[in-house]
C-alpha positions in Angstrom: -61.8 -43.0 65.7 -59.0 -45.0 64.3 -60.9 -45.1 61.0 -61.3 -41.4 60.9 -57.6 -41.1 61.5 -56.7 -43.4 58.7 -59.1 -41.5 56.5 -57.6 -38.3 57.3 -54.1 -39.5 56.8 -55.1 -41.0 53.4 -56.8 -37.7 52.6 -53.8 -35.7 53.5 -51.4 -38.2 51.6 -53.7 -37.9 48.4 -53.7 -34.2 48.7 -49.8 -34.1 49.1 -49.5 -36.3 46.2 -51.9 -34.2 44.1 -50.1 -31.0 45.1 -46.8 -32.5 44.3 -48.0 -33.7 40.9 -49.4 -30.3 40.2 -46.0 -28.6 41.2 -44.1 -31.1 38.9 -46.6 -30.5 36.1 -46.0 -26.7 36.4 -42.3 -27.0 36.7 -41.9 -29.1 33.6 -44.5 -27.0 31.7 -42.3 -23.9 32.4 -39.1 -25.7 31.5 -40.7 -26.9 28.1 -42.1 -23.4 27.4 -38.8 -21.8 28.0 -37.0 -24.4 26.0 -39.5 -23.9 23.2 -39.0 -20.1 23.4 -35.3 -20.6 23.2 -35.6 -22.7 20.2 -37.8 -20.1 18.6 -35.5 -17.3 19.6 -32.5 -19.3 18.3 -34.3 -19.9 14.9 -35.1 -16.2 14.8 -31.6 -15.2 15.5 -30.2 -17.5 12.8 -32.8 -16.0 10.4 -31.8 -12.6 11.3 -28.1 -13.4 11.1 -28.6 -15.0 7.5 -30.5 -11.8 6.4 -27.7 -9.7 7.6 -25.1 -11.9 5.9 -27.1 -11.6 2.7 -27.2 -7.8 3.1 -23.3 -7.9 3.7 -22.8 -10.1 0.6 -24.8 -7.7 -1.4 -23.0 -4.8 -0.2 -19.6 -6.4 -0.9 -20.9 -7.3 -4.4 -21.8 -3.7 -5.0 -18.4 -2.6 -3.7 -16.6 -5.2 -6.1 -18.7 -3.6 -9.0 -17.6 -0.2 -8.0 -14.1 -1.2 -7.8 -14.2 -3.0 -11.1 -15.6 0.3 -12.6 -12.9 2.3 -11.0 -10.3 0.0 -12.3 -11.8 0.2 -15.9 -11.6 3.9 -15.6 -8.0 3.9 -14.4 -7.1 1.6 -17.4 -8.7 4.0 -19.8 -6.9 6.9 -18.2 -3.5 5.0 -18.4 -4.4 4.2 -22.2 -5.1 7.8 -22.8 -1.9 9.0 -20.9 0.1 6.4 -23.0 -1.4 7.7 -26.2 -0.6 11.3 -25.1 3.0 10.3 -24.3 3.4 8.9 -27.8 2.1 12.1 -29.3 4.4 14.2 -27.2 7.3 11.9 -28.2 6.5 12.4 -31.8 6.1 16.2 -31.2 9.5 16.4 -29.4 11.1 14.3 -32.3 9.6 16.8 -34.8 10.8 19.7 -32.8 14.3 18.2 -32.5 14.3 17.8 -36.3 13.2 21.5 -36.7 15.9 22.5 -34.4 18.5 20.5 -36.2 17.4 22.2 -39.5 17.7 25.7 -37.8 21.2 24.8 -36.6 22.1 23.8 -40.2 20.6 27.1 -41.4 22.6 29.0 -38.7 25.8 27.2 -39.5 25.2 27.9 -43.2 24.4 31.6 -42.4 27.6 31.8 -40.5 29.5 30.4 -43.5 27.8 32.7 -45.7 28.4 35.8 -43.6 32.1 34.6 -43.3 32.3 34.4 -47.3 30.5 37.9 -47.5 33.0 39.3 -45.0 35.7 37.9 -47.1 34.4 39.1 -50.3 33.8 42.6 -48.9 37.3 42.6 -47.6 38.6 41.6 -51.0 36.5 44.5 -52.5 37.7 46.9 -50.0 41.4 45.9 -50.6 40.9 46.1 -54.3 39.3 49.5 -54.0 42.1 50.7 -51.7 44.6 49.3 -54.1 42.8 50.8 -57.2 42.4 54.0 -55.3 46.0 54.3 -54.3 47.2 53.5 -57.8 45.2 56.3 -59.3 
């Protein structure tokens, strides 16, 4: 009977060691699987982040090109405005010269009117004197 008891205890001990080994195997297998999954998830996340960063860089490059185009357009508009201002300044100068000529003509006209009035007055006085003396 003692032999059977030893055999039974050994059998239980072997079964316990086998069960413990099986549980340890499953535990470490699950740990490795989740670690591997985490590594795969991390690599995928990095890949996605890199693609997103690439898209962001492309979008930024497009915005920079658009801004450059807008600046070029603004420079052209400023150049056109500067040219228009130059033309307007020339026109104003020309108009000022014309106004000065008109003022000179008006002044000359006033002088001529004054001379004509003086001549008419002299003629009227001469006519009155000649008419009174007749």
